[in-house]
DSSP file (Angstrom, degrees, kcal/mol; ACC not computed):
  #  RESIDUE AA STRUCTURE BP1 BP2  ACC     N-H-->O    O-->H-N    N-H-->O    O-->H-N    TCO  KAPPA ALPHA  PHI   PSI    X-CA   Y-CA   Z-CA
    1    1 A M              0   0    0      0, 0.0    26,-0.5     0, 0.0     2,-0.5   0.000 360.0 360.0 360.0 127.2  153.1  185.2   65.5
    2    2 A S        -     0   0    0     98,-0.2     2,-0.3    24,-0.1    26,-0.2  -0.962 360.0-152.8-114.7 135.0  153.5  181.5   66.3
    3    3 A L  E     -a   28   0A   0     24,-1.9    26,-2.9    -2,-0.5     2,-0.5  -0.666  10.7-138.1-105.3 155.6  154.8  180.5   69.7
    4    4 A K  E     -aB  29  99A   0     95,-2.8    95,-2.2    -2,-0.3     2,-0.6  -0.970  20.3-163.1-109.0 127.3  156.7  177.4   70.8
    5    5 A V  E     -aB  30  98A   0     24,-2.8    26,-3.2    -2,-0.5     2,-0.8  -0.942   7.9-161.2-118.0 111.9  155.5  176.1   74.2
    6    6 A Y  E     +aB  31  97A   0     91,-3.3    91,-1.9    -2,-0.6     2,-0.3  -0.820  38.3 149.4 -88.2 114.3  157.8  173.8   76.1
    7    7 A Q  E     -a   32   0A   0     24,-2.5    26,-2.6    -2,-0.8    27,-0.4  -0.941  51.3-130.7-147.5 167.5  155.3  172.2   78.6
    8    8 A Y    >   -     0   0    0     -2,-0.3     3,-2.7    24,-0.2     6,-0.2  -0.970  23.2-143.6-120.0 111.8  154.4  169.1   80.6
    9    9 A P  T 3  S+     0   0    0      0, 0.0    -1,-0.1     0, 0.0     6,-0.1   0.724  98.0  53.1 -53.5 -27.9  150.7  168.2   80.0
   10   10 A R  T 3  S+     0   0    0      4,-0.1     2,-0.5    -3,-0.0     3,-0.1   0.497  85.6 103.7 -85.2  -2.2  150.2  167.0   83.7
   11   11 A C    <>  -     0   0    0     -3,-2.7     4,-2.3     1,-0.1     5,-0.2  -0.696  64.4-149.6 -84.6 123.5  151.5  170.3   85.0
   12   12 A G  H  > S+     0   0    0     -2,-0.5     4,-2.0     1,-0.2    -1,-0.1   0.864  97.8  51.9 -60.5 -39.1  148.7  172.6   86.3
   13   13 A T  H  > S+     0   0    0      2,-0.2     4,-2.2     1,-0.2    -1,-0.2   0.889 109.2  50.8 -66.6 -38.1  150.7  175.8   85.4
   14   14 A C  H  > S+     0   0    0     -6,-0.2     4,-2.8     1,-0.2     5,-0.2   0.920 108.7  51.4 -64.7 -43.1  151.2  174.5   81.9
   15   15 A R  H  X S+     0   0    0     -4,-2.3     4,-2.3    -7,-0.2    -2,-0.2   0.889 109.7  49.6 -61.6 -38.6  147.5  173.8   81.5
   16   16 A K  H  X S+     0   0    0     -4,-2.0     4,-2.6     2,-0.2    -1,-0.2   0.926 112.5  48.1 -63.9 -44.0  146.7  177.4   82.6
   17   17 A A  H  X S+     0   0    0     -4,-2.2     4,-2.4     2,-0.2    -2,-0.2   0.940 112.8  46.7 -63.4 -46.5  149.2  178.8   80.2
   18   18 A V  H  X S+     0   0    0     -4,-2.8     4,-2.4     2,-0.2    -1,-0.2   0.894 111.9  52.0 -62.9 -39.7  147.9  176.7   77.3
   19   19 A Q  H  X S+     0   0    0     -4,-2.3     4,-2.8    -5,-0.2    -1,-0.2   0.923 108.3  51.9 -59.3 -46.0  144.3  177.6   78.2
   20   20 A Y  H  X S+     0   0    0     -4,-2.6     4,-2.1     1,-0.2    -2,-0.2   0.935 110.1  47.8 -57.5 -48.7  145.2  181.3   78.2
   21   21 A L  H  <>S+     0   0    0     -4,-2.4     5,-3.0     1,-0.2    -1,-0.2   0.902 113.1  48.4 -60.6 -41.5  146.8  181.0   74.7
   22   22 A K  H ><5S+     0   0    0     -4,-2.4     3,-1.3     3,-0.2    -1,-0.2   0.922 110.4  50.5 -66.4 -44.1  143.8  179.2   73.3
   23   23 A E  H 3<5S+     0   0    0     -4,-2.8    -1,-0.2     1,-0.3    -2,-0.2   0.869 113.8  45.2 -60.7 -36.5  141.3  181.7   74.8
   24   24 A K  T 3<5S-     0   0    0     -4,-2.1    -1,-0.3    -5,-0.2    -2,-0.2   0.405 112.0-123.6 -88.4   2.9  143.3  184.6   73.3
   25   25 A E  T < 5 +     0   0    0     -3,-1.3     2,-0.6     1,-0.2    -3,-0.2   0.897  53.3 160.1  56.3  45.0  143.5  182.6   70.0
   26   26 A I      < -     0   0    0     -5,-3.0    -1,-0.2    -6,-0.1     2,-0.1  -0.880  39.4-126.2 -99.0 120.3  147.3  182.8   70.0
   27   27 A A        +     0   0    0     -2,-0.6   -24,-1.9   -26,-0.5     2,-0.3  -0.402  39.0 165.6 -70.8 140.6  148.8  180.1   67.7
   28   28 A F  E     -a    3   0A   0    -26,-0.2     2,-0.4    -2,-0.1   -24,-0.2  -0.994  33.5-143.2-153.3 157.2  151.4  177.8   69.2
   29   29 A E  E     -a    4   0A   0    -26,-2.9   -24,-2.8    -2,-0.3     2,-0.3  -0.979  28.4-144.6-116.0 130.8  153.2  174.6   68.7
   30   30 A D  E     -a    5   0A   0     -2,-0.4     2,-0.4   -26,-0.2   -24,-0.2  -0.752  11.3-163.7-106.0 153.1  153.9  172.6   71.9
   31   31 A Q  E     -a    6   0A   0    -26,-3.2   -24,-2.5    -2,-0.3     2,-0.5  -0.991  27.6-121.3-130.0 123.0  156.8  170.4   72.8
   32   32 A H  E  >  -a    7   0A   0     -2,-0.4     4,-2.4   -26,-0.2   -24,-0.2  -0.502  22.1-154.6 -64.7 112.6  156.6  167.9   75.6
   33   33 A I  T  4 S+     0   0    0    -26,-2.6    -1,-0.2    -2,-0.5   -25,-0.2   0.688  88.8  40.1 -69.2 -19.9  159.4  169.1   78.0
   34   34 A V  T  4 S+     0   0    0    -27,-0.4    56,-0.4     2,-0.2    -1,-0.2   0.867 120.5  39.1 -95.3 -45.6  160.0  165.6   79.5
   35   35 A E  T  4 S+     0   0    0      1,-0.2    -2,-0.2    55,-0.1    -1,-0.1   0.825 137.5  18.3 -71.8 -30.9  159.7  163.4   76.4
   36   36 A N  S  < S-     0   0    0     -4,-2.4    -1,-0.2     3,-0.0    -2,-0.2  -0.535  84.9-173.4-140.6  69.3  161.5  165.9   74.2
   37   37 A P        -     0   0    0      0, 0.0    -3,-0.1     0, 0.0    -4,-0.1  -0.221  35.8 -93.6 -65.9 154.1  163.4  168.3   76.4
   38   38 A P        -     0   0    0      0, 0.0   -32,-0.0     0, 0.0    -7,-0.0  -0.370  46.4-112.9 -63.5 146.1  165.2  171.3   74.9
   39   39 A S     >  -     0   0    0      1,-0.1     4,-2.9    -3,-0.1     5,-0.2  -0.174  28.5-102.1 -71.9 172.2  168.9  170.7   74.1
   40   40 A R  H  > S+     0   0    0      2,-0.2     4,-2.5     1,-0.2     5,-0.1   0.908 125.3  51.2 -61.3 -41.2  171.6  172.4   75.9
   41   41 A V  H  > S+     0   0    0      2,-0.2     4,-2.0     1,-0.2    -1,-0.2   0.907 110.9  47.6 -64.0 -42.9  172.1  174.8   73.0
   42   42 A E  H  > S+     0   0    0      2,-0.2     4,-2.9     1,-0.2    -2,-0.2   0.939 112.1  50.2 -61.0 -45.6  168.3  175.6   72.9
   43   43 A L  H  X S+     0   0    0     -4,-2.9     4,-2.9     1,-0.2     5,-0.2   0.910 108.2  53.3 -60.7 -41.0  168.4  176.2   76.7
   44   44 A E  H  X S+     0   0    0     -4,-2.5     4,-2.2     1,-0.2    -1,-0.2   0.910 110.8  46.2 -60.1 -42.8  171.4  178.5   76.3
   45   45 A K  H  X S+     0   0    0     -4,-2.0     4,-2.8     2,-0.2     5,-0.2   0.921 112.2  51.0 -63.4 -46.9  169.5  180.5   73.7
   46   46 A L  H  X S+     0   0    0     -4,-2.9     4,-2.1     1,-0.2    -2,-0.2   0.910 110.8  48.2 -59.2 -44.4  166.4  180.7   75.8
   47   47 A V  H  X>S+     0   0    0     -4,-2.9     4,-1.4     2,-0.2     5,-0.6   0.938 112.9  48.7 -62.0 -46.8  168.3  181.9   78.9
   48   48 A K  H  <5S+     0   0    0     -4,-2.2     3,-0.3    -5,-0.2    -2,-0.2   0.927 114.2  44.5 -59.3 -47.4  170.1  184.5   76.8
   49   49 A K  H  <5S+     0   0    0     -4,-2.8    55,-0.3     1,-0.2    -1,-0.2   0.818 110.5  55.7 -68.7 -30.9  166.9  185.8   75.2
   50   50 A S  H  <5S-     0   0    0     -4,-2.1    -1,-0.2    -5,-0.2    -2,-0.2   0.810  94.4-140.7 -73.0 -27.0  165.0  185.8   78.5
   51   51 A G  T  <5 +     0   0    0     -4,-1.4    -3,-0.1    -3,-0.3    -4,-0.1   0.515  61.4 124.8  76.7   4.3  167.5  188.0   80.3
   52   52 A L      < -     0   0    0     -5,-0.6    -1,-0.3     1,-0.1    -2,-0.1  -0.613  69.4-102.7 -94.2 155.2  167.0  185.8   83.4
   53   53 A P    >   -     0   0    0      0, 0.0     3,-1.9     0, 0.0     4,-0.2  -0.458  34.6-112.4 -71.0 152.5  169.7  184.0   85.3
   54   54 A V  G >  S+     0   0    0      1,-0.3     3,-2.8     2,-0.2     4,-0.2   0.853 113.8  67.0 -53.4 -39.0  170.0  180.3   84.6
   55   55 A R  G >  S+     0   0    0      1,-0.3     3,-1.4     2,-0.2    -1,-0.3   0.763  89.0  66.7 -59.9 -23.2  168.9  179.4   88.1
   56   56 A K  G <  S+     0   0    0     -3,-1.9    -1,-0.3     1,-0.2    -2,-0.2   0.603  91.3  64.3 -70.3 -10.5  165.4  180.9   87.2
   57   57 A F  G <  S+     0   0    0     -3,-2.8    37,-2.5    -4,-0.2     2,-0.4   0.375  81.4 101.7 -94.0   3.7  165.0  178.0   84.8
   58   58 A F  B <  S-D   93   0B   0     -3,-1.4     2,-1.6    35,-0.3    35,-0.3  -0.733  76.5-128.5 -90.1 138.2  165.0  175.3   87.5
   59   59 A N    >   -     0   0    0     33,-2.9     3,-1.7    -2,-0.4     6,-0.3  -0.665  31.4-179.2 -79.9  85.3  161.7  173.8   88.7
   60   60 A T  T 3  S+     0   0    0     -2,-1.6    -1,-0.2     1,-0.3    11,-0.1   0.638  76.1  53.3 -69.2 -15.1  162.4  174.5   92.4
   61   61 A S  T 3  S+     0   0    0     -3,-0.1    -1,-0.3     4,-0.1     2,-0.1   0.416  87.8 111.4 -96.6   1.7  159.2  172.9   93.5
   62   62 A G  S <> S-     0   0    0     -3,-1.7     4,-1.7     1,-0.1     5,-0.1  -0.397  72.8-127.6 -79.2 152.6  159.8  169.6   91.7
   63   63 A K  H  > S+     0   0    0      1,-0.2     4,-2.9     2,-0.2     5,-0.2   0.894 109.6  53.7 -60.5 -43.0  160.6  166.3   93.3
   64   64 A K  H  > S+     0   0    0      1,-0.2     4,-2.2     2,-0.2    -1,-0.2   0.882 105.5  54.0 -61.3 -40.9  163.7  165.8   91.2
   65   65 A Y  H  4>S+     0   0    0     -6,-0.3     5,-2.1    26,-0.2     6,-0.3   0.922 112.8  43.0 -60.2 -45.3  165.1  169.1   92.3
   66   66 A R  H ><5S+     0   0    0     -4,-1.7     3,-1.3     1,-0.2    -2,-0.2   0.913 111.3  54.7 -68.7 -42.8  164.6  168.2   96.0
   67   67 A E  H 3<5S+     0   0    0     -4,-2.9    -2,-0.2     1,-0.3    -1,-0.2   0.860 110.3  46.5 -57.6 -38.1  166.0  164.6   95.5
   68   68 A L  T 3<5S-     0   0    0     -4,-2.2    -1,-0.3    -5,-0.2    -2,-0.2   0.457 107.7-127.1 -84.6  -1.7  169.2  166.0   93.9
   69   69 A G  T X>5 +     0   0    0     -3,-1.3     4,-1.8    -4,-0.3     3,-0.9   0.863  51.1 158.6  59.3  38.3  169.6  168.5   96.7
   70   70 A L  H 3>< +     0   0    0     -5,-2.1     4,-2.6     1,-0.2     5,-0.3   0.717  54.3  77.8 -71.6 -22.1  169.9  171.3   94.2
   71   71 A K  H 34 S+     0   0    0     -6,-0.3     4,-0.3     1,-0.2    -1,-0.2   0.901 112.3  24.4 -52.5 -42.1  168.9  174.1   96.5
   72   72 A D  H X4 S+     0   0    0     -3,-0.9     3,-0.7     2,-0.1     4,-0.4   0.830 120.3  57.8 -91.3 -36.7  172.4  174.0   98.0
   73   73 A R  H >X S+     0   0    0     -4,-1.8     3,-1.3     1,-0.2     4,-0.6   0.821  94.7  64.9 -66.4 -33.1  174.3  172.5   95.1
   74   74 A L  G >< S+     0   0    0     -4,-2.6     3,-1.0     1,-0.3    -1,-0.2   0.819  90.3  67.6 -60.7 -29.8  173.4  175.3   92.6
   75   75 A K  G <4 S+     0   0    0     -3,-0.7    -1,-0.3    -4,-0.3    -2,-0.2   0.817 105.1  41.8 -58.9 -31.5  175.4  177.8   94.7
   76   76 A E  G <4 S+     0   0    0     -3,-1.3    -1,-0.3    -4,-0.4     2,-0.2   0.539  99.0  93.1 -94.5  -7.5  178.6  176.0   93.7
   77   77 A M    <<  -     0   0    0     -3,-1.0     2,-0.2    -4,-0.6    -3,-0.0  -0.587  65.8-138.4 -90.3 147.1  177.8  175.5   90.1
   78   78 A D     >  -     0   0    0     -2,-0.2     4,-2.1     1,-0.1     3,-0.2  -0.481  36.5 -95.4 -91.1 174.9  178.7  177.8   87.2
   79   79 A E  H  > S+     0   0    0      1,-0.2     4,-2.6     2,-0.2     5,-0.2   0.882 123.8  53.7 -58.6 -43.0  176.3  178.6   84.4
   80   80 A S  H  > S+     0   0    0      1,-0.2     4,-2.2     2,-0.2    -1,-0.2   0.907 108.8  48.7 -60.5 -43.7  177.7  175.9   82.1
   81   81 A E  H  > S+     0   0    0     -3,-0.2     4,-2.2     2,-0.2    -1,-0.2   0.900 111.2  51.1 -61.9 -43.2  177.2  173.2   84.8
   82   82 A M  H  X S+     0   0    0     -4,-2.1     4,-2.8     2,-0.2    -2,-0.2   0.926 109.2  49.8 -59.3 -46.9  173.6  174.4   85.4
   83   83 A L  H  X S+     0   0    0     -4,-2.6     4,-2.4     1,-0.2    -2,-0.2   0.906 109.8  51.4 -62.5 -42.4  172.8  174.2   81.6
   84   84 A D  H  X S+     0   0    0     -4,-2.2     4,-0.9     2,-0.2    -1,-0.2   0.918 111.7  47.9 -56.3 -46.0  174.2  170.7   81.4
   85   85 A L  H >X S+     0   0    0     -4,-2.2     3,-0.7     1,-0.2     4,-0.6   0.923 111.4  48.9 -63.9 -47.3  172.0  169.6   84.3
   86   86 A L  H >< S+     0   0    0     -4,-2.8     3,-1.0     1,-0.2     6,-0.2   0.893 110.2  51.5 -60.4 -41.5  168.9  171.2   82.9
   87   87 A A  H 3< S+     0   0    0     -4,-2.4    -1,-0.2     1,-0.2    -2,-0.2   0.701 101.2  64.4 -67.6 -19.9  169.5  169.6   79.5
   88   88 A S  H << S+     0   0    0     -4,-0.9     2,-0.3    -3,-0.7    -1,-0.2   0.699 114.2  19.7 -79.7 -20.3  169.9  166.2   81.2
   89   89 A D    X<  -     0   0    0     -3,-1.0     3,-1.8    -4,-0.6     4,-0.3  -0.855  56.4-153.9-159.4 113.7  166.3  166.0   82.6
   90   90 A G  G >  S+     0   0    0    -56,-0.4     3,-1.2    -2,-0.3   -56,-0.1   0.741  94.9  68.9 -59.0 -25.8  163.1  167.9   81.5
   91   91 A M  G 3  S+     0   0    0      1,-0.2    -1,-0.3   -57,-0.1   -26,-0.2   0.702  93.3  59.0 -68.5 -17.6  161.6  167.4   85.0
   92   92 A L  G <  S+     0   0    0     -3,-1.8   -33,-2.9    -6,-0.2     2,-0.4   0.629  87.9  94.1 -83.4 -12.7  164.3  169.9   86.3
   93   93 A I  B <  S-D   58   0B   0     -3,-1.2   -35,-0.3    -4,-0.3     2,-0.1  -0.663  79.1-122.8 -88.5 129.5  163.1  172.7   84.0
   94   94 A K        -     0   0    0    -37,-2.5    13,-0.1    -2,-0.4   -35,-0.1  -0.409  50.7 -98.9 -60.9 141.6  160.6  175.3   85.2
   95   95 A R  S    S+     0   0    0     11,-0.1    13,-0.2     1,-0.1   -88,-0.1  -0.939  80.1  24.6-142.0 161.1  157.7  175.3   82.9
   96   96 A P        -     0   0    0      0, 0.0    11,-2.8     0, 0.0     2,-0.5   0.601  59.2-173.7 -76.6 156.7  156.1  176.3   80.7
   97   97 A I  E     -BC   6 106A   0    -91,-1.9   -91,-3.3     9,-0.2     2,-0.4  -0.974   9.2-172.1-110.0 129.3  158.8  178.0   78.7
   98   98 A I  E     +BC   5 105A   0      7,-2.5     7,-2.5    -2,-0.5     2,-0.3  -0.976   8.0 169.6-127.6 136.1  157.3  180.0   75.8
   99   99 A T  E     -BC   4 104A   0    -95,-2.2   -95,-2.8    -2,-0.4     5,-0.2  -0.993  32.9-167.0-144.2 150.6  159.2  181.7   73.0
  100  100 A D  S    S-     0   0    0      3,-1.4   -98,-0.2    -2,-0.3     4,-0.1   0.193  71.1 -91.3-111.6  10.4  158.6  183.3   69.7
  101  101 A G  S    S+     0   0    0      2,-0.6     3,-0.1   -97,-0.1   -98,-0.0   0.049 123.7  42.8 101.8 -24.4  162.3  183.3   68.8
  102  102 A E  S    S+     0   0    0      1,-0.2     2,-0.3   -52,-0.0    -1,-0.0   0.683 110.5  47.3-117.8 -43.3  162.9  186.7   70.3
  103  103 A N        -     0   0    0     13,-0.1    -3,-1.4   -53,-0.0    -2,-0.6  -0.744  62.9-167.7-104.0 153.0  160.9  186.8   73.6
  104  104 A V  E     -C   99   0A   0    -55,-0.3     2,-0.4    -2,-0.3    -5,-0.2  -0.993   5.0-173.2-140.9 130.8  160.9  184.2   76.3
  105  105 A T  E     -C   98   0A   0     -7,-2.5    -7,-2.5    -2,-0.4     2,-0.4  -0.944   8.7-157.3-119.5 150.3  158.7  183.7   79.3
  106  106 A V  E     -C   97   0A   0     -2,-0.4    -9,-0.2    -9,-0.2   -11,-0.1  -0.993  62.8  -5.7-127.3 125.4  159.2  181.1   82.1
  107  107 A G  S    S-     0   0    0    -11,-2.8     2,-0.4    -2,-0.4    -9,-0.1  -0.377  93.0 -72.4  84.0-171.8  156.2  180.0   84.1
  108  108 A F        +     0   0    0    -13,-0.2     2,-0.4    -2,-0.1     3,-0.1  -0.959  49.7 155.1-134.2 118.8  152.8  181.6   83.9
  109  109 A K    >>  -     0   0    0     -2,-0.4     4,-2.4     1,-0.1     3,-0.6  -0.964  34.1-145.0-134.9 119.3  151.6  185.0   85.1
  110  110 A E  H 3> S+     0   0    0     -2,-0.4     4,-2.6     1,-0.3     5,-0.2   0.845  99.1  53.3 -56.0 -38.8  148.6  186.3   83.3
  111  111 A E  H 3> S+     0   0    0      1,-0.2     4,-1.9     2,-0.2    -1,-0.3   0.877 109.8  48.7 -67.5 -35.2  149.8  189.9   83.5
  112  112 A T  H <> S+     0   0    0     -3,-0.6     4,-2.9     2,-0.2     5,-0.3   0.910 111.4  49.4 -66.8 -41.9  153.2  188.9   81.9
  113  113 A F  H  X>S+     0   0    0     -4,-2.4     4,-2.5     2,-0.2     5,-0.9   0.913 108.5  53.4 -62.7 -42.1  151.4  187.0   79.2
  114  114 A D  H  X5S+     0   0    0     -4,-2.6     4,-0.7    -5,-0.2    -1,-0.2   0.924 114.9  42.6 -55.9 -44.4  149.2  190.0   78.5
  115  115 A E  H  <5S+     0   0    0     -4,-1.9    -2,-0.2    -5,-0.2    -1,-0.2   0.911 126.5  28.1 -69.5 -44.7  152.3  192.2   78.1
  116  116 A V  H  <5S+     0   0    0     -4,-2.9    -3,-0.2    -5,-0.1    -2,-0.2   0.893 128.4  30.7 -89.6 -43.8  154.5  189.8   76.1
  117  117 A W  H  <5S+     0   0    0     -4,-2.5     2,-1.0    -5,-0.3    -3,-0.2   0.601 100.2  74.6-101.1 -10.5  152.2  187.6   74.0
  118  118 A R     <<       0   0    0     -5,-0.9    -1,-0.2    -4,-0.7    -4,-0.0  -0.573 360.0 360.0-100.8  71.9  149.1  189.8   73.3
  119  119 A K              0   0    0     -2,-1.0    -1,-0.2    -3,-0.1    -2,-0.1   0.429 360.0 360.0-101.1 360.0  150.6  192.0   70.7
């Protein structure tokens, strides 16, 4: 199984997730989420496969999220508008996002990784 890891190297959570994958010897390819963010189509697929609502893909603790006042603005947006916004700036996306093409995890929780990625 080879994973794709959308991550930002300066993100502490991303570093923990990558460390976990390396320690467990799980092969992965990484993609810099800011320099090369997932396209709207990729994001749509990731959201669908994750089973999570689109709003869970927003980096709510990020500076950009606060600057744009998204806490209140997201309430009025539909899914399509949210996907467009996420695709416009990798800093708005919660990270890391990890997928094997079928499963998707967002963020890093060791127990979730044990369940999903240690097969």
